[in-house]
C-alpha positions as CSV (number, residue, x, y, z in Angstrom):
1,M,43.9,-5.8,-4.4
2,T,43.9,-7.0,-0.8
3,E,47.0,-8.3,-0.1
4,T,46.9,-12.1,1.4
5,T,48.5,-12.3,5.4
6,A,50.3,-15.0,6.9
7,A,47.0,-15.5,9.2
8,D,45.0,-15.7,5.6
9,R,47.1,-18.3,4.3
10,L,47.5,-20.5,7.4
11,E,43.7,-20.5,7.4
12,A,43.4,-21.5,3.7
13,A,45.8,-24.8,4.2
14,L,43.7,-25.4,7.5
15,A,40.7,-25.6,5.1
16,S,42.2,-28.2,3.2
17,L,40.3,-31.7,2.6
18,D,43.6,-33.6,3.3
19,P,43.8,-34.0,7.2
20,S,47.7,-34.1,6.5
21,A,47.8,-30.8,5.2
22,R,46.1,-29.5,8.3
23,V,48.9,-31.3,10.7
24,Q,51.5,-30.2,8.6
25,A,49.9,-26.5,8.4
26,A,49.6,-26.1,12.3
27,M,52.7,-27.4,12.1
28,T,54.4,-24.8,10.9
29,A,52.4,-22.1,12.9
30,G,53.7,-23.8,15.8
31,T,57.2,-23.8,14.3
32,H,56.9,-20.5,13.3
33,P,54.7,-18.8,15.8
34,R,52.8,-15.4,15.2
35,S,50.2,-13.4,17.4
36,E,47.9,-13.1,14.3
37,Y,47.6,-17.2,14.4
38,I,46.2,-17.3,17.4
39,P,42.3,-16.9,16.2
40,V,42.9,-19.1,13.2
41,L,43.9,-22.1,15.2
42,V,41.6,-21.6,18.2
43,A,38.8,-21.4,15.3
44,Q,40.1,-24.2,13.9
45,C,40.0,-26.1,17.0
46,R,36.0,-25.4,17.0
47,I,34.9,-27.2,13.9
48,E,38.4,-30.0,13.6
49,P,37.0,-33.8,12.9
50,Q,40.2,-35.5,13.3
51,F,42.1,-36.0,16.7
52,L,45.8,-36.0,15.2
53,V,45.0,-32.3,13.9
54,R,43.3,-31.2,17.3
55,E,46.5,-32.8,18.8
56,M,48.5,-30.5,16.3
57,L,46.7,-27.7,16.9
58,T,47.2,-27.7,20.5
59,W,50.5,-28.0,20.1
60,A,50.8,-25.1,17.7
61,L,48.7,-23.2,20.5
62,T,51.5,-24.0,23.2
63,R,53.9,-22.7,21.4
64,H,52.2,-18.7,21.2
65,D,51.7,-16.6,23.6
66,A,50.1,-18.4,27.2
67,D,48.1,-15.3,28.0
68,E,47.1,-14.5,24.7
69,V,46.2,-17.9,24.2
70,I,44.1,-18.2,27.2
71,D,42.4,-15.2,27.1
72,R,40.3,-17.0,24.1
73,L,40.6,-20.3,25.4
74,L,38.3,-18.8,28.3
75,V,35.9,-17.6,25.9
76,E,35.3,-21.0,24.3
77,L,35.2,-22.5,27.7
78,G,31.5,-20.8,27.3
79,S,30.3,-22.4,24.3
80,R,27.1,-24.2,23.4
81,G,29.3,-27.2,21.7
82,A,31.1,-30.2,23.8
83,Q,34.3,-29.9,21.3
84,V,34.9,-26.4,21.9
85,R,34.8,-26.9,25.5
86,A,36.6,-30.2,25.3
87,Q,39.4,-29.1,23.8
88,A,40.0,-25.7,25.0
89,L,40.1,-27.5,27.8
90,H,42.5,-29.6,27.0
91,T,45.3,-27.6,25.4
92,M,45.0,-24.6,28.5
93,S,46.4,-28.1,30.1
94,K,49.0,-28.7,27.8
95,I,49.4,-24.5,28.4
96,G,49.4,-24.5,32.3
97,G,50.2,-21.6,34.6
98,P,48.0,-20.3,37.4
99,R,45.0,-19.0,35.1
100,V,44.4,-23.1,34.3
101,W,42.9,-24.0,37.9
102,P,40.1,-21.3,38.3
103,A,39.0,-21.2,34.9
104,I,37.7,-24.6,35.5
105,T,34.3,-24.2,37.4
106,A,31.8,-26.9,38.8
107,D,29.4,-26.6,35.6
108,L,32.4,-28.1,33.7
109,L,32.7,-30.8,36.4
110,K,29.6,-31.5,35.9
111,D,29.2,-31.3,32.3
112,A,26.4,-33.0,31.0
113,D,29.1,-34.0,28.1
114,D,31.1,-37.0,29.3
115,A,34.0,-36.2,27.1
116,V,34.0,-32.6,28.3
117,A,33.5,-33.9,32.0
118,R,36.4,-36.1,31.1
119,V,38.9,-33.3,30.0
120,A,37.8,-31.3,32.9
121,W,38.5,-34.2,35.9
122,R,41.6,-34.4,34.6
123,T,42.5,-31.1,34.0
124,A,41.6,-30.1,37.5
125,A,43.3,-32.6,39.1
126,R,46.8,-31.8,37.7
127,H,46.1,-28.0,38.5
128,V,44.0,-27.7,41.5
129,P,46.2,-25.8,44.8
130,A,47.2,-28.3,47.5
131,A,44.8,-26.3,49.8
132,E,42.0,-26.9,47.2
133,A,42.1,-30.6,46.3
134,S,39.8,-31.9,49.5
135,A,37.0,-29.9,47.8
136,L,37.7,-30.6,44.1
137,A,37.6,-34.2,45.9
138,T,34.1,-33.3,47.1
139,T,32.9,-32.2,43.7
140,L,34.3,-34.8,42.2
141,A,32.5,-37.5,44.3
142,T,29.0,-36.8,42.9
143,Q,30.2,-37.8,40.0
144,F,30.7,-41.6,40.9
145,A,29.1,-44.2,38.8
146,R,28.4,-41.7,36.4
147,G,28.4,-42.7,32.8
148,E,30.6,-45.6,30.6
149,D,33.8,-47.4,31.4
150,D,36.1,-45.0,29.9
151,T,34.1,-41.8,31.7
152,Q,34.2,-43.9,35.7
153,R,38.0,-44.7,34.4
154,S,38.7,-41.0,33.7
155,L,37.0,-40.1,37.4
156,S,39.4,-42.8,39.5
157,E,42.4,-41.6,37.8
158,A,41.6,-37.9,38.3
159,F,41.3,-39.1,42.0
160,A,44.6,-41.3,42.1
161,T,46.0,-37.9,40.7
162,L,45.1,-36.2,43.6
163,G,46.2,-39.3,45.9
164,E,45.7,-39.1,49.6
165,P,43.6,-35.6,50.3
166,A,40.7,-37.0,48.4
167,R,40.7,-40.1,50.4
168,P,37.9,-39.4,52.8
169,Q,35.4,-38.7,49.9
170,V,36.3,-42.0,48.4
171,D,36.0,-43.5,51.9
172,W,32.3,-41.5,52.2
173,A,31.1,-42.7,48.9
174,L,32.2,-46.5,49.8
175,A,30.1,-45.9,53.1
176,T,27.2,-44.0,52.0
177,G,26.7,-44.7,48.5
178,G,24.1,-46.8,46.5
179,P,25.3,-50.0,45.0
180,Y,27.2,-49.3,41.9
181,T,28.1,-45.5,43.1
182,R,30.0,-48.1,46.0
183,A,31.7,-50.3,43.5
184,H,33.3,-47.5,41.7
185,A,34.7,-46.4,44.8
186,A,35.8,-49.5,45.4
187,V,38.1,-49.6,42.2
188,T,39.1,-45.7,42.6
189,A,40.3,-46.9,46.0
190,R,42.4,-49.8,44.8
191,L,43.9,-47.5,42.3
192,M,44.7,-45.2,45.2
193,D,45.9,-47.7,47.0
194,D,48.2,-49.2,44.3
195,P,49.5,-46.0,41.6
196,E,51.1,-48.2,39.7
197,A,47.9,-50.5,38.9
198,T,46.0,-50.1,35.6
199,Y,42.6,-48.9,36.3
200,D,41.8,-52.8,34.7
201,E,43.8,-54.1,37.3
202,A,42.1,-51.8,40.2
203,V,38.4,-53.1,38.5
204,A,39.6,-57.1,38.5
205,A,40.9,-56.8,42.3
206,A,37.7,-54.8,43.8
207,S,35.9,-57.7,41.8
208,A,37.7,-60.3,43.7
C-alpha cells in the first residue's frame, strides 16, 4: 500500500468543492511550509476559480523558499493560460527580490490579455531598477488608450508609481498621440502631479 504524503493530503484538500476548505488548506500549507508543497500550490494556482483562494495560495507560496518558488513561477510565465501567467506575476510581485524584474518581458507588458498586462505593469513599476525606469516607461507608453477603464486605470497608476522618470513619455503621448491616447495621457499626468488623488479624481480634473 502506497503511503500518503503531506503533499498528497494537501492536493486532496485543495480538490475540495468548498472554497473555504481550500482557503484553509492553503493557509495550513503556508503556516507549516514544506518544499514538497510548492508544486502542489503552483498547480492549484493554474486552475483555482476563486479570487480569495488564489490570494491565499499566493500567501502560502510567499512562506516558502523564494528561489524554489520563483523557479517554478518562471515556467508558468510561458503558459498559454492567461490566469496562469497573471497569477505567477502576482505571486512573484509579492515575493519580490532581484529575480522579479528580469522576468518581466516586453511580451508580458504587451500581453494580449488585459488582466495579464495589468499585473505586469503593476509588478514592473514596483520592481524596476531606477536605471531602467525610463526604458520601462517607453514600453508602457505604447499601451496608452488600451482597453476599458480598469485597464487604463492600471496603466496610469503604473506611471504614477514610476514618477518623474516617466514624465517625458507622458509628455510625448500628450504631444503626438491620437485623441484617445492624449486623453489617457492627460489623466495620467494629473495622477502623477497629485499622487494622493484617486484615478477617478484625475479623470474629472483632466476633463474639466
